[in-house]
C-alpha positions in Angstrom: -181.0 21.3 73.3 -179.1 20.9 76.6 -175.1 21.2 77.2 -172.5 19.4 78.4 -168.6 19.9 79.8 -166.3 17.2 79.0 -164.6 16.8 82.2 -162.2 13.6 82.5 -164.9 11.4 83.3 -167.2 12.1 80.6 -164.1 9.6 78.3 -164.4 7.2 80.9 -168.1 6.5 80.6 -168.9 2.8 79.8 -165.1 1.7 80.1 -163.7 -1.5 79.8 -162.0 -2.6 83.3 -158.4 -4.6 83.6 -156.6 -5.8 86.6 -152.9 -4.8 85.9 -150.4 -3.1 87.3 -150.1 0.8 86.8 -146.8 2.3 85.5 -147.0 5.4 87.5 -147.6 4.5 91.1 -146.7 0.5 91.1 -149.9 -0.9 92.5 -151.9 -3.8 91.1 -155.4 -2.6 90.8 -158.2 -2.1 88.1 -157.5 0.2 85.4 -159.8 1.8 83.6 -159.7 1.9 79.7 -161.3 4.9 78.0 -161.2 7.4 74.9 -158.1 8.5 76.2 -156.1 6.0 77.9 -155.8 4.8 80.9 -156.9 5.8 84.2 -155.4 4.2 87.3 -158.1 3.7 90.2 -155.5 4.0 93.0 -153.2 7.0 92.2 -156.4 8.4 89.8 -153.4 9.1 86.7 -154.2 9.0 83.3 -152.2 8.2 81.2 -151.6 6.3 77.3 -149.8 3.4 77.6 -148.6 3.6 73.8 -146.8 6.6 74.6 -145.0 6.4 78.0 -141.6 6.1 77.5 -139.4 6.0 81.0 -139.1 9.9 81.1 -142.3 10.4 80.7 -143.1 8.1 83.7 -140.7 9.5 86.0 -142.2 13.2 85.4 -146.1 11.6 85.8 -144.5 9.7 89.5 -143.0 13.3 90.5 -145.8 15.1 89.9 -147.9 12.7 91.5 -145.9 13.4 95.1 -146.4 16.9 94.4 -143.0 17.4 94.1 -140.8 20.2 92.4 -137.6 19.3 90.8 -135.8 20.4 93.0 -137.3 18.2 95.8 -137.3 15.2 93.4 -133.2 16.5 93.1 -133.2 16.2 97.1 -134.4 12.7 97.2 -133.1 11.2 94.5 -129.4 12.6 94.7 -129.3 13.7 91.0 -129.6 17.6 90.1 -132.2 19.6 88.9 -131.0 20.0 85.5 -130.7 16.1 85.0 -133.8 15.1 86.1 -135.5 17.6 83.4 -133.0 15.7 80.7 -134.4 12.4 81.9 -138.1 13.8 81.8 -137.8 15.1 78.4 -135.3 13.1 76.9 -133.2 10.1 77.4 -134.3 8.9 80.5 -131.3 6.5 82.3 -132.4 3.2 83.6 -131.0 3.8 87.2 -133.3 7.3 87.4 -136.1 5.3 86.0 -135.6 2.8 88.7 -134.8 5.6 91.6 -138.5 7.0 91.1 -139.8 3.5 91.0 -138.4 3.5 94.3 -139.1 7.5 95.7 -142.9 6.3 94.5 -143.2 3.0 96.6 -141.3 5.3 100.0 -143.6 8.2 99.5 -146.9 7.9 97.9 -149.5 6.5 100.0 -151.9 3.8 98.8 -155.5 4.0 98.9 
């Protein structure tokens, strides 16, 4: 009997696909619907839409750009401590929209 090491791709075998806007990168593209959530064809982020909240989206956007909190603070004008609070607690509407602007300005689509 053979063995198989499960990867993220394993959970998207024979998946459904929908056209939708990715909440992370903001691009209208194909989303794979798999056993562990959704995967964006553009940014390749895997997320569970039922568990997304503004702070989680802000954190995933920062990670997608490969930024630490200090670098994100420099781009957004918010402090590192405030960013951490927003990512794991109640995210302000203004910071959420600021991360959307940062993604649009700094993420290369494709």
